[in-house]
Structures are given as structure tokens and as C-alpha cells.
N, C-alpha and C positions, 0 to 999 in steps of 0.2 A: 713757455720759458718762464714768463713773468711769474713770480712768487714773492713772499713776505720777505724772504731774505735775496734781495736783488740790488744790484749797483747800477747806477745812472751812468750811461756813457752817452757821449755826443759824437755822431759821426756826420761828418761834412754839414754840421749846422741843425741836424734832426736828433731828437732824443730818443734814445732806446733804453732797454733794460737788459742786465745780463746776471746769470748766477755767478757768485763767486769762483775764482779759478776756472772759469770758461776761457777757452783758447780764443783768442781775439779773430783769428780768421774764421774760425767756425761760426762766430757770432754775425761776422760780414756776410758770410754765405747764408745763413738762416733769415736774415732781413732782407736777402735780395740785392746786397750792395755788389756792384760790379768789381770783380777782381780776377787775376789772371794768373795765381800761383799754380805751379804744376808738380810741386814735390812734396805736398802736404797730404797726409791721411789722419783721420781722428784716431786711428789705433795704434799709431806711432808717434814718437817725439820727431817732429820735422828736422831733416838734416840742414834747412835752411839754404839750399843750395841754387835755387834759381833767382831769387832776388826780384820776382815779379809781384810779390804781395807787398811791397815795401809801404807804409804809411808814416805819417808824421804825428808825433805825440810832442806837444810842446816845442821844443827846438830840435829834438831828436829823431831821425830817420831809423825806423827800426822794421824788422820783418814781422809782419801780423801773425804769422804761424809761431814765432817765438815768444808772444806776448800772452801772459795769461791774466786775467783781469781781477785785480785784488782791491782796487780803489776806483774812485771817479775818475773818468779818462775824457779827454777831448781828443778826438781822432780826425785827422785830415787825411782823406784817400788819394786827394788830387791836387797838386799845385805844380808850378813849373819845375822846382828842384825835384821833386818826385818822379815827374814825367820824364824828366832827362835821365834820371837814374835807371828808372824801369827801361827805357829805350836802350841805354848801354848795355843792360842785362840781356836784354831781348836779341841784341845784335849778336851777342857772344853764344846764346844758346842756339840760335838757328843758323850759325855758321856751318856750312856744308850739311844742313838740314834739306831733305828733299822738299821739292816746292809743288809737287803734283797732288796738291790737295784734293782734287776732284776723284782721285783715286783712293784716298784714305777713308777708312770707316769712322774716324773722328771728325771728319768734315762736317761743320754745322755745330759742334760740340767742342772744338778744339780750342784751348785757351790761348795757344800760340795764334792762331788763325784770327780769333776775335782780337786779341792785342793788336795785330798787325792792321786792321781795320779800324779800330777804335783809336789808335795813336798815328794812323796814316803811314805805317812801316812797311817797306816791302822787304820780302825775303832776299836775302843775298843770293847770288846766283849759285847753284850747286857746284862745287868744286870739291869733289869726294876723293880721297887718298886710297892707295892699294889696300891699306890695313884695313880699312872700314867700309869700303864700297861693296858690300855684298849683303846677300839675304841668306841667312843661316837656318836651315831645317831644325825644327823642334822634334814634333811627332804628331801624327794624325792630321797631317796639312796645317799645322801651325807653323809659323816661321818667326824669326826675329830679324827684322831689317835694321842693321846698323846704321844705314843712312838716315833713318827716321829717330833713331836714339838720341836724346840730348844729355844722357849721363844724369839723369835727375836722382837717380838710385832709389826710385819708390819701388820698382819690382825687387831689388835686392834688399833693401830693409824691410819689406814686407814678408819676404820669404824667410829671412832669418830671424826676424823679431816677432812676427805675429803667426805666421802658419809653421815656423821652424821646420820646413822640409827640407831646407839646403838645396833649393833647386837654382837660384841665381846667385852669383856673386860677382865681384868686380875682378877684371884681370888687367894687368899691366899698370903703369903707372904714367902721370902727365898727360900729354895730349894723345897717347896711345891708350889711355884708359877705355876699357869697353866691358859690357856685360857678358859674362859668360854663364853657361848652364852646365848642369850635371847630366851627362848623356844617359845614364843610366835611369836615374831618378824622373827624368823628362817624360818617360814612356808610362810612368805610374801615377803621374798627378795630372789632376784636372786642370786644363792651362786656360779655360774659360774664365777664371778668376783674373789672372794676369793680363789676358787681352782687354778685360773691362777696366782694370787697374791703371793700363799705361796710358798715360795722357797725350801720346804724340802718336799712337798707331803703330809704334814699332813691333809690338806683338801681336799677331793678327792671325786669321785663318785665310786661306786662300781665296775663299769667296767674298771676302770683305773688300777686295779691290774692284767690284762691280760699278760700272760707271751708270749715270742716270740721276735725273732729278730726285731729291730726297723730299720725302713728305714729312709732315709734322710727327712729333712724338705723340704717342697715346699709351697709356697703361692696360696690361692685361695679365691675367693670371694663367701660368703654364698649366696645360690639362695633363701633363705628363704623369703625375704621380701624387701622393697625398701631402707632398711637401709645399704644393700651391705657391711654388715661387712668383714674385711680382716681377714683371718684366716690363721695360719700355721698348716700344716697337714702332718703327717708321719703314715706309715702303720706299723702294729704290726703282725709279722708271715706272711706278705703278704696277711693277711686277713682282720684285724680290724683296724680302723682309730683311731689315737689319735691326739685330736684337741686342740688348744689354740688360744686365740686373739692375733693378732699382737699389736694391740693398747688396752690397759688395758681398760675394761668395754665396749668396743665395740664388744660385743658379747651378748649371752643370753642362758639360759639352753635348752630353747626348740631346738634352732639351734643346740647346742651340741648333744642333744638327737637324732637327725636325723642322724647325722654323726656317733655317737657310735653305733647305732642300726643296722648299715649296716655290713653284714656278705658278703664279697667279693666273698666267696667261693660258695655262694647261687646262684650266677647267673651263669647261663650255657649257654655262648655265643654260637652262631652257625656260624661256620667259613665257612659254604658252604649252599648254597641252597638246601634242603632236600626235597623239594616238588616235584612232578613229573612235568615234563616239559610240559605235557598236561594242569595241572591245572593252572600253572603259564602263559603259553601262551594263556589261556583264557581271561586274563585280558588285554584288550586293553588300559586302561587308568588308571593313578595312581595320587592319591592327597594325600598331605602331610597335616597332622594336627599338629601344632607345639603347645608346651606348653609355659607358661609365665615365666618359672622359668630358662629360658637359660642364660648362662653366655656370656660375650662379644666373647670368642672365639667360642662357639657354634653358636651365631646368625650368623657370618661371616662364619663359615663352611656351615651352612643351606643355606644361602643366595646364596652362591657359587654353592651348589648342586641344587637348584632349577634353577638357570640362567644356568648352563651348562646343565641340561637334561629337560629345558624347561617345568617344572613342576608348577602346581598349587599348591596353599597352603593356610590355613586358620589358625588362631588362635583358639585353643580351650579352652574354659572357662566353665566348666558344672557348675551346682548348688553345694553348699557346700555338699549336702548329697552323691554326687556322687564320693568323694573323700574317700580314704582309711584313711588317716591320717589326722591331724590337719593341717590347713593352716597356715604356717608362725607364727612367734613369736607373732603377733597381731592378729592372725585368719583371716587374710586378704589375698587375692591374691596381687601379685606384679602388679604395674600398667605397661602398656604396653611400651616397650623400643620405641623410636621414629623412630628407622630404621625399626620397623615392623608395623607401624600405618597404611600402606598401605593395610595391610591384613584384609580381613572380620573376624570379632569376631563371634564365634558361641558357643551354648552352646552343641550340640550334633553332631555326624557324621550324615550327611544328607542320608536318605533312598536312595536306588538305585546306590549307589557308587559301583564301581568295586573293583579296587585295593586301599586299604587304608594304609598309612604309618603313624603311630600314635606314637609321641613322649611323653611318659610318663614322668609326673612331678616327682619331689623329693618326695611328698608325696602321690603319686599313686592314682590309680583310684579302685573304689570299684568292686567286682566280678559282681554285677548286671549291671554295666556301661559297662564293658567288654562284657557281653552277648548281650546287646542292640547293641553296636558297632558292634559285630560280625554279628549280624542278619540284620545290616543295609548296610552290603556290601558283595562283593564275595570272598573277601580275606583281612584278617586283619593282617598286620605285625606291631607288637609293638617293638619299641625302647626303653629297659626297662634298669634300674639300679639295680633292685633287683630281677628280673625274676617274670613273672606273673603266678600264679598257675592255672589259669583259662584253662579249656580243651578247651573252644572255640577259645582260641588264637593259630593259626595253625603255626605261624613264629615269633620268638623272637631273637631280634639282641641286643647285649650288648651296652648299652649307654656308651660309653667309652671315652665321651668328656664332660660328666656332671662335671668332675673335672678338675683340672690342667692336661693337658695331660701329663705332666712330672712325675706325682705322680706314677702311675703304668705302667711304659713301658713295662713291660712283659705281660701285658694285652691288648696291642694295637694291637693285631694280626688281629681282626675282624673290620675294617673300615666300616663305615656305606656307604663311598663311594663305597666301592666294592659290598655290598649289592644292593644299589640302582642301580648301572650299570649293575649288573647282572640281576636284575629284569626287567630293562628296556630293556636290550640286547635280552632278550628271546621274546620280542614281535615284533622284527624286521623281 
């Protein structure tokens, strides 16, 4: 951000620099200054409704989302006057707001929750009225919870001014004002964007209400298609996944559905080779069939494994009917990574193979495909992320690198390197 044309600003006594005409709230966020505004987005002119981003410049109390830097500024983000003004605004916003934070997918990242803790403010007891105390269904298991909505207008402004899809609008006036939606357009528009946009969890998916301890956020690249959307992910109860886009709009409902449907307790990784030595030793050669959805980490890992163990490998891309779930957001397979272009691309496991290590893609393979694959070789070892229910698969290994390796450190005990080395060593 620092350049030749920069303006000095002082924030709470610390000196920073900003580009001319930068939005002050965006600058506060970029430099990690704690703030709690909920109605601002960089793509729209803020409506300035929440009054939680108040700052003091000189003797004036201003909304930071409405300040654009044109000259040197000295900004204060916290003093007694500001604190009291923000507390008053907070109490107005959370009046009748649901207080079951543990059920909300915004828990841990919610600005209202953080404000409550930072300013030692409790939420008022929920006292819902008949007009707003209901959950309104949208489409595809998404809903609009009016008891969580604080009328920040962010979804309405974004819908009308940025996306221009006409999905959301304001209905009624005064204390009866609420967010309304177009019942026809809602079935055609990707709602994951508005789910990520909503700061209070009012727009959510039915699976977002899962209870459980929430883990730390890590970043990963969605393997669903060539868009390579960057997502932030955390675990819930070390079992389910909570997903949101790092860059608003760079994600999709189908990608979210992949991640949300995962139950990490379903997978039963095998930490040791449980097959008899006699059966494993009967395999004199192994070949690896890789999938197209591997991320950068996995590609580098598998290329290393192939080189160190002198293994042959092919890229497996069956016909669409052989997959268990829909392929990618666009219904298409990902293109081949340049680092894998030297590998042969095939549709099935060639008959007569001895030992086959099969890397299962995110969307999985059908039961019939596993049966055909098993009959084509002597021993089929599947590296899976969900667990294959087929009885014809004699050996399964958890695919523990299909996500960011830092996401589930407690589940990294079954390293694929160990499995490969164990299989290879038994043939020496």
C-alpha cells in the first residue's frame, strides 16, 4: 500500500501511510486495527447505518466508512465518548437479535459478538415480535432468519448496486422494516455469496447451525474446477467443516456443498497394513492412478513419492457415469496441471494390473466403477477422503492431504508415504 504518493495518517498514536482517496475503514482493516462495523463493503458506498465504526478526527466524531483520506489525519478509535456512542449503537442493533451464538456459523468472526466481549456488553434478552420471529426459506436449504437480521442493508445494497440481480430489497417501514426477496430469482441465484456477505448469520444454510468446538481458520484451494477458489476453512467438533470464501464472490454453492457434506468421522483410516504378508508379497509391481483434482501440495507430494519409489503412474479420467457425485461447479473435470502432462490419461484401470494404488477424487467413484477396477487387478488400494463402502476394496488409506495439511493435524497419523513404503518393502 505504501507508495510515492502516500498520505501520512496517525491512528491511536501510531504512524501509517495510505493512498489518496482511500477509505478510512478499509485502511483500519488493512493495518489490523480492531473495528466492529457491519454495514460496509469496499464495493459499495457505505449506508453508514450501524455506527459501530465511529472514530474521532479532531473534535469530530465520524463514521470511518464515510471518510476518504485526502490529507494528513490524526485518528482516534477509542476514548470514553466514542465508546459510549458505540455502546448505544450496539444496543439498538442487537435489540431482539438472537443470542444463541453457539449455533450461528458467524460465531468466532461476528463483529457483534466481538464487540460484546471487547466492550463487556451483554446482548438484550430476545424479545421477538410476531412480524419478525420467523425463519423464511429461500432455496436449496438456504434461509433468511429475521431474528438474526439487524437491518444493516448490506445484502440489499450489494444485490441492487453490485450484483444488480434484484434478489433482495427492503420491505415495510419504520420498526416493521425487514429484508424481502424475489421468490422467482432466488431459485436462480447462487446464495453462497450472500451467506458469506451477511455479517450476522441471518442468511445461512441449514447445516450452518451445527454445534461443536470450532477450530482455527486455515486457507485452502477448492479442487472442484479450474477457478481454484481460495477458501477459509475451520472444523466444527473436529468433524464437520465450516467454509467461506476469502474473496467475496469467488466461490459457489456446489463447492460449499462438497465441503459441508463431509463427515470426517466417517473415514476410517488404516494405520497399518492389515492384509496378510503372503497376499501383499504376491504383488510384484505397483502402479498409481492419480486424479485430476489434486492441489499443489498433493501434486508435489505424489511426484516425490513416484520418484523415490520408482513407481509408474497414470492420470485417471473415467466417463461421467463412473463418478458418484456431480463434477465441479460447471459439471466439468478440471484441466490437467502442467506438471502432470507427461502422464498418460486413461479412462479405466487396465486389465491385468497387479497392485493398483487409486487416488479417489473429491466427487468419488461409483460402486460399479470400484467393482470393475477391483476385477482388473490383483489388489486395489484406494486413497480416499470419505471412505469407500464397496466390499471389493480390500485396503483403504485416508487421503489426508486433499485439504490444507494444517487443517486437521490430529488426523495426520496415516501418511501415504508410510503406506507406499510398507507395500513396496514387502516385495523386497
